[in-house]
C-alpha positions in Angstrom: -47.9 25.5 14.7 -48.9 21.9 14.8 -46.4 19.5 12.9 -47.7 17.9 10.0 -49.0 14.4 10.2 -45.7 11.9 9.3 -46.3 10.0 6.3 -46.2 6.4 7.1 -42.8 4.3 5.7 -43.0 0.7 4.8 -40.0 -1.5 6.7 -37.3 -3.6 4.8 -35.6 -5.9 6.8 -32.2 -6.2 5.7 -29.6 -8.9 5.8 -27.3 -9.6 8.7 -24.2 -7.7 8.4 -20.6 -9.2 8.5 -19.7 -11.7 11.2 -16.9 -10.7 13.9 -14.5 -13.4 12.4 -13.2 -10.4 10.3 -14.2 -11.4 7.0 -14.8 -8.5 4.9 -18.2 -9.6 3.1 -21.2 -11.6 4.0 -20.7 -15.1 5.0 -22.1 -17.3 2.4 -21.7 -20.5 5.1 -24.9 -20.3 7.2 -25.1 -21.8 10.7 -28.8 -22.8 10.9 -28.4 -23.2 15.0 -27.7 -19.5 15.2 -30.4 -18.2 13.0 -34.0 -18.4 14.4 -35.7 -17.4 11.4 -34.2 -20.8 9.8 -36.2 -22.9 11.8 -37.8 -24.3 8.6 -36.6 -27.1 6.5 -34.2 -25.4 4.2 -35.7 -27.3 1.0 -38.9 -25.9 1.5 -38.9 -23.1 -0.9 -42.4 -21.3 0.1 -40.3 -19.0 1.9 -39.4 -15.6 -0.5 -35.7 -16.0 -1.6 -34.4 -13.3 0.6 -30.8 -15.1 0.8 -30.1 -15.3 -2.8 -26.6 -12.7 -3.1 -28.1 -11.3 -6.3 -31.5 -10.2 -4.6 -29.9 -9.2 -1.6 -27.3 -6.8 -3.4 -30.0 -5.4 -5.6 -32.2 -4.4 -2.3 -29.2 -2.8 -0.9 -28.5 -0.8 -4.3 -32.1 0.5 -4.3 -32.3 1.5 -0.8 -28.9 3.5 -1.0 -30.3 4.8 -4.2 -33.5 6.1 -2.3 -31.4 7.4 0.4 -29.2 9.4 -1.5 -32.2 10.9 -3.5 -33.7 11.5 -0.2 -30.8 13.7 0.8 -30.8 15.4 -2.2 -34.3 16.7 -2.1 -33.5 17.7 1.8 -30.8 20.4 0.6 -31.6 23.7 1.9 -34.7 22.5 3.6 -35.7 23.3 6.8 -35.1 19.6 9.2 -36.0 18.8 12.6 -33.6 16.3 14.0 -34.1 14.2 17.0 -30.9 12.9 18.8 -30.5 9.8 20.9 -30.4 11.8 24.1 -34.2 13.2 23.5 -33.2 16.6 22.4 -35.0 17.9 19.4 -33.2 20.3 17.1 -34.2 22.5 13.9 -31.4 23.4 11.3 -31.1 24.1 7.4 -30.0 21.1 5.9 -26.9 21.3 4.2 -25.0 18.3 3.6 -24.1 14.4 4.5 -20.7 12.9 4.5 -21.4 9.3 4.7 -17.8 8.4 5.0 -17.0 10.3 8.2 -20.6 10.2 9.5 -21.5 13.6 9.7 -24.8 15.8 8.7 -23.8 19.4 7.9 -26.3 21.9 9.0 -26.9 25.9 8.8 -28.7 27.8 11.1 -29.0 25.2 13.9 -31.7 26.0 16.7 -30.3 24.7 19.9 -31.6 25.0 23.4 -28.3 27.2 24.2 -29.0 29.4 20.9 -28.3 29.3 17.3 -25.7 28.4 15.7 -24.7 29.7 12.7 -23.2 26.2 11.2 -22.3 22.8 12.7 -21.5 19.2 12.0 -24.2 16.4 14.0 -22.6 13.3 14.2 -25.1 10.7 12.4 -24.2 8.3 15.5 -25.9 11.0 17.6 -28.8 11.4 15.4 -32.0 9.0 15.9 -34.3 10.5 12.9 -34.4 13.4 10.7 -37.4 14.7 9.1 -37.9 17.7 6.7 -41.2 18.7 4.4 -41.3 17.4 0.7 
């Protein structure tokens, strides 16, 4: 049976994460020499205002909500997981623990056989998909 054609998903560029200085949040100070995207005059307001903290927080909250709704819709459905090593697995999606970084699955079909239930580390998962 042929796989269905995947639905294209738009890409949203997220801001850079916390710096390595140990601060707990995003740095408010910008070093223009390190940021290749900020090579324009900072007084030029023609660029979108993606560095506004409220706009960034709002975008991050919307993306998190969409991701959590996606996980809710995936529960109990047959999902395909692609791992970083190129292995493709099929399983019934159970749940995701975002704090420990694991996906709980049932009936995991692997090259070695079927596992009744398993935890997949999210760091090992490149992508996963399921039919809507």
